[in-house]
N, CA and C of each residue as an Amber inpcrd file, in Angstrom:
protein
   639
  71.4470000  69.3970000 104.5680000  72.5110000  70.0700000 105.6790000
  72.2910000  71.9040000 105.3050000  72.2680000  72.4660000 106.4420000
  72.0900000  74.0950000 106.3510000  73.2360000  74.2970000 106.0140000
  73.0510000  75.3150000 104.6310000  74.2650000  75.6970000 104.0770000
  74.8930000  77.1910000 104.8500000  75.7880000  77.5360000 105.0820000
  76.4200000  78.5010000 106.0580000  77.3070000  79.3330000 105.0850000
  77.4150000  80.7730000 105.0890000  77.7900000  81.9200000 104.0790000
  79.2590000  81.7090000 105.0240000  80.4880000  81.9170000 104.3090000
  81.6650000  81.7130000 104.8570000  82.3400000  83.1360000 104.9340000
  81.6060000  83.8800000 106.0670000  81.9120000  85.3600000 106.4880000
  83.0290000  85.2090000 107.2610000  83.4300000  86.4680000 107.5340000
  84.6730000  86.1050000 108.6120000  84.0920000  86.2820000 109.8920000
  84.5960000  85.2590000 110.8470000  84.3250000  85.4870000 112.3570000
  83.6700000  86.8700000 112.8140000  82.2330000  86.7770000 113.3190000
  82.0070000  88.0430000 113.9960000  81.0580000  88.6470000 113.0700000
  81.2560000  88.4510000 111.7820000  80.6250000  89.6800000 110.7530000
  79.3250000  88.7550000 110.2400000  78.3010000  89.6340000 110.0740000
  77.0290000  89.1150000 109.7590000  77.1570000  89.4060000 107.9510000
  76.2640000  88.9500000 107.2050000  76.0520000  88.9710000 106.1540000
  76.1500000  90.7760000 105.5910000  75.0470000  91.5230000 106.4690000
  75.0260000  92.8410000 106.6670000  76.0840000  93.9340000 106.7210000
  76.8650000  93.3250000 107.6210000  78.1270000  94.0480000 108.0970000
  79.0120000  93.9960000 106.9850000  79.3300000  92.7040000 106.3130000
  80.0030000  92.3440000 105.4480000  80.0670000  93.0730000 104.4270000
  78.9660000  93.4720000 103.3630000  78.4020000  93.8580000 102.4510000
  78.4540000  95.4700000 102.8240000  78.3480000  95.8640000 103.7450000
  78.2990000  97.1650000 104.0880000  79.8430000  97.5180000 104.0270000
  81.0170000  96.9360000 104.5900000  82.4690000  96.9610000 104.7430000
  82.9220000  96.8830000 103.2400000  82.6890000  96.3670000 102.3670000
  82.9530000  96.3180000 100.8670000  82.3830000  97.9060000 100.0050000
  80.8650000  97.7830000 100.6490000  80.5330000  99.2380000  99.7440000
  81.2430000 100.2790000 100.2210000  81.5550000 100.4620000 101.5470000
  82.2120000 101.7990000 102.0190000  83.8270000 101.8060000 101.9010000
  84.3520000 100.9680000 101.9740000  85.8650000 100.8520000 101.7260000
  86.5380000 100.1470000 100.9640000  85.7650000  99.3500000  99.8370000
  86.1580000  99.0390000  98.5690000  86.7390000  97.4250000  98.7590000
  86.9220000  97.1650000 100.1900000  87.7420000  95.9770000 100.3850000
  87.1960000  95.2150000 101.3700000  87.3940000  93.8600000 101.2430000
  86.7180000  93.0620000 102.3590000  86.8320000  93.3180000 103.6980000
  86.5570000  94.0990000 104.1540000  87.2980000  94.4760000 105.7510000
  86.9210000  93.4910000 106.8110000  87.6770000  93.2040000 107.5660000
  87.6690000  92.0790000 108.5620000  88.4750000  90.7290000 107.9970000
  88.7640000  90.8310000 106.6630000  89.3040000  89.6940000 105.9780000
  90.4980000  89.4400000 106.5480000  91.2870000  88.4970000 106.4100000
  92.9380000  88.4040000 106.7100000  93.5960000  89.2300000 105.6530000
  94.6590000  89.9340000 105.9520000  95.4030000  90.4940000 104.7880000
  95.6730000  89.8310000 103.8950000  95.8590000  88.4880000 103.7440000
  96.3430000  87.8360000 102.8220000  95.0880000  87.3690000 101.3520000
  93.8170000  87.4390000 102.3230000  92.6040000  87.3890000 101.3700000
  92.2480000  88.4120000 100.8380000  92.2660000  89.9990000 101.5780000
  92.2660000  91.1470000 100.9680000  92.8600000  91.5990000  99.6990000
  94.2330000  91.0080000 100.2150000  95.1720000  91.7710000  99.1750000
  95.1960000  91.0380000  97.6770000  95.3260000  91.8680000  96.4130000
  96.0030000  91.2100000  95.4250000  97.0760000  90.0120000  95.5960000
  97.0470000  88.9240000  95.2190000  98.0360000  88.2630000  94.9660000
  99.2370000  88.6980000  94.7480000 100.4030000  88.5620000  95.2990000
 101.7430000  88.9400000  94.8770000 101.8160000  90.3000000  95.5340000
 101.1930000  91.0450000  96.1590000 101.6640000  92.2930000  96.6900000
 101.6170000  93.3990000  95.5240000 102.5370000  94.3070000  95.9570000
 102.2120000  95.6430000  94.9800000 103.2600000  95.2050000  93.7270000
 103.1380000  95.6350000  92.8630000 103.4880000  95.5560000  91.4580000
 104.2420000  96.4270000  91.1180000 105.4760000  96.4680000  90.2310000
 105.9530000  97.6210000  89.5890000 106.3150000  97.4980000  88.3580000
 106.5710000  98.6800000  87.5510000 106.5370000  98.4930000  86.1330000
 107.5870000  99.6580000  85.6280000 108.4510000  99.2740000  84.7470000
 109.0830000 100.2960000  84.2680000 108.7690000 100.8890000  82.8050000
 108.3410000 102.4470000  83.0150000 107.8360000 103.1550000  82.2430000
 108.7480000 104.3440000  81.7030000 108.4070000 105.2740000  80.8250000
 108.9800000 106.5050000  80.2930000 107.8620000 107.5680000  80.4510000
 108.2580000 109.0370000  81.0510000 107.4460000 110.0650000  81.3510000
 108.3780000 111.0910000  80.5370000 107.5170000 111.8050000  79.6280000
 107.7830000 113.0920000  79.1290000 107.4030000 114.1560000  80.1410000
 108.5590000 114.6860000  80.5270000 107.9590000 115.6850000  81.8080000
 108.7210000 117.1360000  81.1530000 108.2080000 118.2210000  80.8930000
 108.7500000 119.2190000  80.5190000 110.0620000 119.1830000  79.3630000
 109.2940000 118.2010000  78.3520000 110.1690000 117.9730000  77.2350000
 111.2950000 116.7380000  77.6190000 111.3590000 116.6210000  78.5680000
 112.4960000 115.4760000  78.7310000 111.8370000 114.0650000  79.4160000
 112.4420000 113.2640000  78.7450000 112.2770000 111.6340000  78.9460000
 112.7400000 111.3210000  80.4490000 111.9000000 110.5020000  81.2090000
 112.3820000 110.4910000  82.4210000 112.0090000 108.6300000  82.2770000
 113.0050000 107.5030000  82.7080000 112.6740000 106.2890000  82.8020000
 112.6620000 105.7830000  84.4080000 111.5510000 105.4330000  84.9410000
 111.2740000 104.8700000  86.0710000 110.6530000 103.6780000  86.3570000
 110.9410000 103.3670000  87.3260000 110.4450000 101.9300000  87.6430000
 109.6390000 102.3390000  89.1300000 108.2960000 102.0030000  88.9690000
 107.5420000 102.3620000  89.9860000 106.5780000 101.3970000  90.2140000
 105.9690000 101.5010000  91.4110000 104.8170000 100.6780000  91.8700000
 103.6380000 101.2990000  91.1480000 102.9700000 100.4270000  90.2960000
 101.8130000 100.6930000  89.4680000 100.9330000 101.5170000  89.7740000
 100.5720000 101.9880000  91.3090000  99.5910000 102.5180000  91.8750000
 100.0930000 103.7520000  92.1310000 101.1730000 104.2770000  91.6590000
 101.9140000 105.5910000  92.1690000 101.1080000 106.4970000  91.2300000
 100.5000000 107.5000000  91.8260000 100.0880000 108.9030000  91.3170000
 100.9360000 109.7590000  90.5120000 100.9070000 110.3860000  89.2950000
 101.5880000 111.4030000  88.6490000 102.0390000 112.0170000  89.6420000
 101.3510000 112.7580000  90.4140000 102.0240000 113.7940000  91.5700000
 102.9580000 113.3340000  92.2880000 102.8210000 111.9300000  92.8240000
 103.7960000 111.6140000  93.8480000 104.9020000 111.0760000  92.6650000
 104.7480000 110.6180000  91.6720000 105.8800000 110.8130000  90.7150000
 106.9590000 111.7370000  90.2710000 105.9490000 112.8860000  90.2810000
 106.8760000 114.1950000  90.1860000 107.5930000 114.7030000  91.3810000
 106.8530000 114.2550000  92.6260000 107.3120000 115.1840000  93.7530000
 108.4260000 114.4440000  94.4200000 108.2020000 112.8310000  94.6030000
 108.9550000 111.9600000  95.1760000 110.1770000 111.4480000  94.1630000
 110.0450000 111.0240000  93.1160000 110.9050000 110.4770000  92.4510000
 111.6090000 111.4310000  91.4540000 111.1330000 112.6560000  90.9300000
 111.9800000 113.1070000  89.9010000 112.0740000 114.7320000  90.7480000
 111.9390000 115.0250000  91.9700000 112.2010000 116.3240000  92.5900000
 111.7330000 117.4180000  91.9400000 110.2690000 117.2110000  91.1590000
 109.8310000 118.3460000  90.7090000 108.6710000 118.6120000  91.7640000
 108.9890000 119.5580000  92.8000000 107.9790000 119.6000000  94.0220000
 107.4720000 121.1680000  93.5860000 107.3550000 121.7580000  92.3460000
 106.3360000 122.8800000  92.1660000 104.7350000 122.4420000  92.3090000
 104.4170000 121.1710000  91.9940000 103.0390000 120.9650000  91.8390000
 103.0430000 120.5110000  93.3910000 101.7650000 121.0260000  93.9080000
 101.5820000 120.6360000  95.4320000 100.4870000 119.5560000  95.8420000
 101.0380000 119.2360000  96.8950000  99.5860000 117.7610000  97.2270000
  98.9600000 118.6310000  98.1790000  97.8920000 119.2360000  97.9790000
  96.8310000 119.9080000  98.9250000  96.1960000 118.6920000  99.8800000
  94.8480000 118.6680000  98.9230000  93.8340000 118.0700000  99.4630000
  93.9910000 116.0220000  99.2210000  94.8720000 115.8480000  97.9550000
  94.9360000 114.7300000  97.6330000  93.8050000 113.9320000  97.3140000
  92.4110000 114.7410000  96.8720000  91.5270000 114.0110000  96.5520000
  90.8400000 114.5500000  95.5140000  91.8520000 115.4760000  94.6650000
  91.2430000 116.2070000  93.4770000  90.1120000 117.5650000  93.7660000
  90.1820000 117.9740000  94.7640000  89.1630000 118.8380000  95.0410000
  89.5460000 120.2890000  95.1130000  91.2550000 120.5210000  95.3550000
  91.7030000 122.1040000  95.4970000  92.3000000 122.4000000  94.3610000
  93.0800000 121.5410000  93.3100000  93.6850000 121.9140000  92.1010000
  95.1950000 122.3190000  92.4870000  95.3160000 122.0880000  93.7820000
  97.1160000 122.4910000  93.8300000  98.0400000 121.7280000  93.2430000
  97.4450000 120.7400000  92.5720000  98.5020000 119.6750000  92.0370000
  98.0800000 119.5710000  90.4180000  97.5060000 120.7370000  89.8500000
  97.4120000 120.9360000  88.6890000  98.5370000 121.0480000  87.6080000
  98.5300000 120.1100000  86.8670000  99.5650000 120.3120000  85.6340000
  99.0620000 120.1740000  84.2270000  99.7610000 120.2190000  82.9330000
  99.0970000 120.3250000  82.1800000  99.5330000 118.7890000  81.0740000
  98.3250000 117.6520000  80.7480000  99.0050000 116.5650000  80.0680000
  98.3160000 116.8720000  78.2550000  99.5010000 117.1730000  77.9300000
  99.0400000 117.1100000  76.0550000  98.3480000 117.9870000  76.1180000
  98.6810000 119.7350000  76.9800000  98.0440000 120.6900000  76.8660000
  96.5960000 120.9070000  77.5470000  96.3300000 119.7550000  78.1690000
  95.0270000 119.9000000  78.7650000  95.3120000 119.8040000  80.0170000
  94.6000000 120.5270000  81.2910000  94.9060000 120.4150000  82.5910000
  94.4950000 119.2510000  83.4250000  95.1300000 118.6450000  84.2460000
  94.4180000 117.4830000  85.0770000  94.8590000 117.5690000  86.3330000
  94.1920000 116.6530000  87.1920000  94.8580000 116.8240000  88.7460000
  95.6230000 115.5310000  89.1120000  96.8810000 115.9810000  89.1070000
  97.7590000 114.8930000  88.8650000  97.6660000 114.1250000  90.1710000
  96.7040000 114.3840000  91.5260000  96.7540000 113.7210000  92.3090000
  95.7390000 112.3660000  91.8290000  95.0190000 112.4470000  91.3540000
  94.1020000 111.4740000  90.7440000  94.5120000 110.9260000  89.6750000
  95.5280000 110.9300000  89.0910000  96.0710000 110.4020000  87.6420000
  97.0670000 109.3390000  88.1310000  97.3060000 108.0240000  87.5220000
  98.1820000 107.2090000  87.8090000  99.3210000 107.4920000  86.7790000
 100.4890000 107.6650000  87.2200000 101.4310000 107.8340000  86.4190000
 101.8520000 106.6820000  85.3150000 101.4820000 105.7810000  85.2950000
 101.5240000 104.8270000  84.2860000 100.7160000 105.1240000  83.0170000
  99.6100000 105.7000000  83.2510000  98.7880000 105.7950000  82.1140000
  99.4150000 106.9410000  81.3940000 100.3510000 107.7270000  81.7270000
 100.7250000 109.1360000  81.1080000 102.0120000 108.6550000  79.9240000
 102.3840000 107.4760000  80.0860000 103.2450000 106.9850000  79.0370000
 102.6390000 107.9720000  77.5700000 103.8710000 108.5980000  76.9930000
 103.6780000 108.6180000  75.6310000 103.0600000 110.3640000  75.7320000
 102.5430000 110.7510000  76.9900000 101.8320000 112.1000000  76.9210000
 103.0580000 113.0490000  77.2340000 102.8130000 114.0350000  76.8560000
 103.5340000 115.3910000  76.9630000 103.4030000 115.9630000  78.4370000
 103.6540000 116.0300000  79.3840000 103.4590000 116.6000000  80.8150000
 104.2790000 117.9430000  80.9290000 103.4090000 118.7140000  81.4280000
 104.2940000 120.0380000  81.6700000 103.6750000 120.6630000  83.0170000
 104.8420000 120.7730000  84.0330000 104.4070000 121.2430000  85.3290000
 105.0460000 122.9160000  85.1250000 104.5280000 123.3150000  86.2960000
 104.9080000 124.7750000  86.6280000 106.6540000 125.2000000  86.2030000
 107.4920000 124.1220000  86.5950000 108.8070000 124.0420000  86.1150000
 109.1260000 124.3330000  85.0710000 108.2150000 123.7430000  83.9250000
 108.2790000 123.9840000  82.7310000 107.5860000 125.0200000  81.7240000
 107.2530000 125.7750000  82.5180000 106.2660000 126.9170000  82.0530000
 107.2780000 127.9610000  81.2400000 108.2570000 128.0030000  82.2690000
 109.5020000 129.1840000  81.4920000 110.5420000 128.7970000  80.9160000
 111.0910000 129.8820000  80.3160000 112.1610000 129.4090000  79.2680000
 113.3610000 129.9370000  79.7170000 114.0940000 129.2540000  80.6930000
 115.4140000 129.2080000  81.7720000 114.9070000 130.7020000  82.4740000
 115.2950000 131.7270000  82.4460000 115.0570000 132.7990000  83.2040000
 113.7790000 133.7620000  82.5760000 113.3490000 133.4730000  81.5450000
 112.1310000 133.9810000  81.0360000 110.8820000 133.7170000  81.6310000
 110.4200000 134.0520000  82.0930000 108.7810000 133.6220000  82.9240000
 107.6430000 133.2980000  81.7360000 107.0210000 132.4950000  82.0190000
 105.9250000 132.5930000  80.7510000 104.6640000 133.4650000  81.4390000
 104.3730000 134.3590000  80.3730000 103.4150000 135.8130000  81.0460000
 102.4060000 135.1450000  81.6860000 101.8050000 134.3840000  82.0500000
 100.8750000 133.9550000  83.0450000 102.0330000 134.3490000  84.4110000
 103.0590000 133.5740000  84.4010000 103.7990000 133.7830000  85.7490000
 103.9610000 135.1000000  86.0530000 104.3890000 136.0740000  84.9040000
 104.6240000 137.4600000  85.1340000 103.3020000 137.9750000  85.5300000
 102.2710000 137.6650000  84.9710000 101.1490000 138.6110000  85.4000000
 100.6380000 138.4060000  86.8710000 100.8720000 136.9740000  87.3750000
 100.3440000 136.6820000  88.7100000 101.8080000 137.4170000  89.8130000
 102.8040000 137.9120000  89.2410000 103.4680000 138.6290000  90.1190000
 103.1210000 139.6880000  90.3360000 102.9400000 140.4720000  88.9300000
 102.5060000 141.9400000  88.6610000 101.1620000 142.3570000  89.4000000
 100.3400000 141.4300000  89.4980000  98.8050000 141.6130000  90.0950000
  99.0390000 141.0070000  91.3480000  99.6680000 140.4380000  91.9900000
 100.0620000 139.9800000  93.3160000  98.8780000 138.7580000  93.3210000
  98.6590000 138.0020000  92.3550000  97.7240000 136.8430000  92.6510000
  98.1370000 135.9620000  93.5680000  98.7070000 136.0640000  94.6130000
  98.7930000 135.0100000  95.5330000  99.0940000 135.6710000  97.0580000
  99.1450000 134.8820000  98.0280000  99.4970000 135.3930000  99.3000000
 100.5660000 134.2910000  99.9620000 100.2670000 133.2010000 100.2670000
 101.0700000 131.9250000 100.7380000 101.7750000 131.5020000  99.5030000
 101.1080000 131.1780000  98.4470000 101.7970000 130.9470000  97.2040000
 101.5590000 129.1370000  97.1780000 101.0230000 128.6530000  98.2670000
 100.8430000 126.9750000  98.0730000 100.2670000 126.6240000  96.8350000
  99.1100000 127.2100000  96.5890000  98.1180000 126.7550000  95.2740000
  98.7800000 127.8800000  94.1160000  99.6130000 128.1770000  94.0270000
  99.9700000 129.1750000  93.1370000 100.3520000 128.4300000  91.7790000
 101.1540000 127.2870000  91.9720000 101.8270000 126.7180000  90.6870000
 100.3050000 126.0570000  89.9170000  99.3500000 125.4390000  90.7810000
  98.2940000 124.9010000  90.4640000  97.2850000 125.7030000  89.8170000
  97.4060000 127.0950000  90.2450000  96.5430000 128.2500000  89.5430000
  96.9250000 128.5210000  88.1910000  98.2730000 129.0810000  88.0170000
  98.8770000 129.1270000  87.1890000  98.9720000 128.0510000  85.6400000
  99.1170000 127.2040000  86.3080000  98.8750000 125.8650000  85.0580000
  97.5130000 125.6560000  84.7570000  96.5170000 125.8620000  85.4590000
  95.2080000 126.1220000  84.9550000  94.8560000 127.2580000  84.3930000
  95.4370000 128.1890000  84.6210000  94.9950000 129.2470000  84.0320000
  95.5030000 129.4410000  82.5250000  96.6280000 128.5650000  82.3340000
  97.5550000 128.4810000  80.9920000  96.3590000 127.5650000  80.0170000
  95.8040000 126.7730000  80.6890000  94.9080000 125.9160000  80.1040000
  93.4760000 126.7900000  79.6620000  93.2240000 127.3160000  80.5380000
  92.2500000 128.0780000  80.2930000  92.2260000 129.0100000  79.1390000
  93.2370000 129.3190000  78.6990000  93.1860000 130.5660000  77.9070000
  93.1890000 129.5180000  76.7540000  93.8840000 128.4300000  76.5580000
  93.9080000 127.8810000  75.1700000  92.5020000 127.0330000  75.0210000
  91.6690000 126.8280000  76.1010000  90.3250000 126.1210000  76.0170000
  89.2590000 127.3970000  75.3210000  89.6890000 128.5980000  76.0260000
  88.6330000 129.6090000  75.6540000  88.9790000 130.0290000  73.9700000
  90.1860000 130.2690000  73.8200000  90.6880000 130.3510000  72.3250000
  90.2640000 129.1250000  71.4170000  89.8730000 128.0330000  71.8630000
  89.5110000 126.8170000  71.1260000  88.1130000 126.8800000  71.2320000
  87.3970000 127.6470000  71.7930000  85.8560000 128.0440000  71.9060000
  84.9940000 126.6900000  72.6140000  85.5510000 126.3320000  73.6120000
  85.2810000 125.4890000  74.8160000  84.3130000 126.3810000  75.6770000
  82.9380000 125.8900000  75.6680000  82.0700000 126.5410000  76.7240000
  82.4180000 126.6280000  78.0490000  81.6790000 127.3390000  78.4940000
  81.6220000 126.9860000  80.3230000  80.1930000 126.9740000  80.7030000
  79.8660000 127.1560000  81.9580000  78.6590000 126.9070000  82.5180000
  78.2310000 128.3390000  82.3990000  78.8850000 129.4970000  82.3230000
  78.3570000 130.4530000  82.2210000  78.4940000 131.3130000  80.9700000
  78.8670000 130.5090000  79.8480000  78.7480000 131.0110000  78.2250000
  77.5430000 131.2920000  77.8920000  77.1620000 132.4370000  77.4480000
  75.6910000 132.7660000  77.0730000  75.5270000 132.0840000  75.7920000
  76.4820000 132.2460000  74.7980000  76.0440000 131.4140000  73.4940000
  76.7170000 130.0140000  73.3390000  75.9950000 128.9380000  73.6700000
  76.6530000 127.3580000  73.7610000  76.9810000 127.0430000  72.3740000
  76.3990000 127.5330000  71.3810000  76.4540000 127.2050000  70.1800000
  77.3470000 127.9410000  69.0780000  77.6890000 128.9750000  69.9240000
  78.6340000 130.0160000  68.7870000  80.1300000 129.0450000  68.7470000
  80.4950000 129.5490000  67.4290000  81.5020000 128.8900000  67.1790000
  82.8410000 130.1590000  66.9210000  83.8840000 129.7350000  67.5770000
  84.8630000 130.5210000  67.6240000  85.3810000 130.6280000  69.4650000
  86.3210000 131.6730000  69.4060000  86.9700000 131.9950000  70.8200000
  85.5810000 132.6370000  71.6560000  85.9650000 131.9190000  72.8020000
  84.9820000 132.5780000  73.8420000  85.6830000 133.7830000  74.5630000
  84.9560000 134.9950000  74.6290000  85.3680000 136.4770000  75.1380000
  85.5590000 136.0970000  76.6250000  86.3760000 136.2220000  77.2430000
  86.9350000 135.7110000  78.6640000  86.4470000 137.1460000  79.4630000
  85.4010000 137.3310000  80.0110000  84.8630000 138.3080000  80.8830000
  85.0110000 137.7370000  82.6280000  84.9990000 138.6360000  83.3010000
  85.5180000 138.3220000  84.8830000  84.6150000 136.6400000  85.4060000
  83.3160000 136.4470000  84.8840000  82.5780000 135.7550000  85.3690000
  82.7930000 133.9620000  84.4880000  83.3500000 134.4750000  83.2630000
  84.2250000 133.2400000  82.6920000  85.3230000 132.8590000  83.3500000
  85.9810000 133.7810000  83.7370000  87.4260000 133.4060000  84.2400000
  87.0730000 132.5770000  85.7250000  86.4530000 133.6670000  86.3860000
  85.8760000 132.6920000  87.6170000  85.4150000 131.4380000  87.5240000
  84.3520000 131.0800000  86.3700000  83.5510000 129.8770000  86.2450000
  84.7180000 128.8220000  86.0040000  85.6730000 128.9800000  85.1940000
  86.8520000 128.2360000  84.6090000  87.9380000 127.8830000  85.7250000
  88.2940000 129.2230000  86.5890000  88.9090000 128.7830000  87.5650000
  88.5710000 128.2780000  88.6780000  87.2300000 127.7500000  88.7470000
  86.8700000 127.5750000  90.2540000  87.0300000 126.3340000  90.3510000
  87.8590000 125.4380000  90.0270000  88.2610000 123.8900000  90.5440000
  89.6540000 124.4090000  90.9840000  89.9240000 125.4780000  91.2460000
  91.4350000 125.5950000  91.9450000  91.0470000 126.9760000  93.0090000
  91.3190000 126.4210000  94.5560000  90.7110000 126.8800000  95.7410000
  92.3050000 127.7400000  96.1680000  91.8200000 128.7970000  96.7730000
  92.8560000 129.7820000  97.2470000  92.4360000 129.7040000  98.6490000
  93.1100000 129.4490000  99.5640000  92.3360000 129.6100000 100.8420000
  92.9050000 130.9280000 101.4230000  93.8980000 131.4470000 100.7460000
  94.0580000 132.8950000 101.2250000  93.0110000 133.9220000 100.7330000
  92.4030000 133.7760000  99.8300000  91.0730000 134.6400000  99.2540000
  91.6680000 135.5050000  98.4410000  92.9790000 135.0770000  97.3530000
  93.4920000 135.7710000  96.3240000  92.5430000 135.9420000  94.8640000
  91.5070000 135.7060000  95.1700000  90.7950000 135.2660000  93.9030000
  90.5160000 136.7920000  92.9500000  90.3280000 137.9810000  93.6210000
  90.2410000 139.1220000  92.6560000  91.5070000 139.3860000  92.1250000
  92.4670000 139.0670000  92.7310000  94.0990000 139.5250000  91.8920000
  94.4050000 138.5160000  90.9070000  93.7640000 137.2040000  91.2020000
  94.1060000 136.1390000  90.4420000  93.3040000 136.1620000  88.7790000
  91.9980000 136.6560000  89.1990000  91.0630000 137.2890000  87.9520000
  91.8140000 138.0370000  87.1660000  92.2840000 139.1440000  87.8080000
  93.0820000 140.5700000  87.1780000  93.8760000 139.7010000  86.1400000
  94.8950000 139.0020000  86.8730000  95.9150000 138.4990000  86.3190000
  95.7590000 137.5240000  85.0070000  94.7760000 136.7910000  84.8470000
  94.0580000 136.1750000  83.8140000  93.8050000 136.9070000  82.6540000
  92.8340000 137.9060000  83.0020000  92.2470000 138.4040000  82.2830000
  93.2840000 139.5750000  81.5430000  94.4910000 140.1650000  82.5720000
  95.4030000 140.9420000  81.4930000  95.8790000 139.8840000  80.4750000
  96.6070000 138.9330000  80.9730000  97.0510000 137.8150000  79.9410000
  96.1870000 137.3990000  78.8870000  94.6650000 137.0440000  78.9280000
  93.8950000 137.0270000  77.9920000  93.5470000 138.1110000  76.7300000
  93.6340000 139.6940000  77.4900000  93.6650000 140.6090000  76.3530000
  94.7410000 141.3120000  76.0110000  95.9790000 140.6700000  76.2710000
  97.2100000 140.7500000  75.6180000  98.2940000 141.8390000  76.3260000
  98.0060000 141.8880000  77.6960000  98.7000000 142.7870000  78.1760000
  98.7490000 142.4770000  79.7650000  99.8240000 142.8490000  80.7020000
 100.2990000 142.4740000  81.7950000  99.6200000 143.3450000  82.5150000
  99.5770000 144.2450000  82.7810000  99.1970000 145.2160000  83.8670000
  98.1650000 146.4210000  83.2760000
């Protein structure tokens, strides 16, 4: 007896494979067959955001960005491309900058997350926030929270001696001197559609040199 492949009606083997490769799911299958058994799953976990513990019960597929914006009302972090390409959602996780739109909230239990709201101390702005104001490092302001969080992490990376693609002495040990080329390269993951790049570089340079203006 001839063996027949068990594909959804109307789909060839090639079409089935292409659908799986492109979409990651068996397109054309009944929803019950393509989705995990039991549907969405939730979990209870705690996130430390800006020094405060928050206990949440969320769908395990919730991104850190959506947890911040939709569940904790911390809307400073912006949803731009939602694909990790624009940097508007940048936050700090244990001092390192990450794209919160690409990171699941559930994996950050035990981490210390800092958003733009957590950089200032009450009415006292972080030096980077002050520098962005004084150097007009923004226009519409939508990308600014991510720009500032990225710039804060950039300074720590340079102090730790982490090289970039334009660092001349890759084998040197010690802080990296942040010239304009270094700053541009290290900030390249943060897009400003208004084109405020010269002023952003000036703000980062000022803080890196210990001055504001």
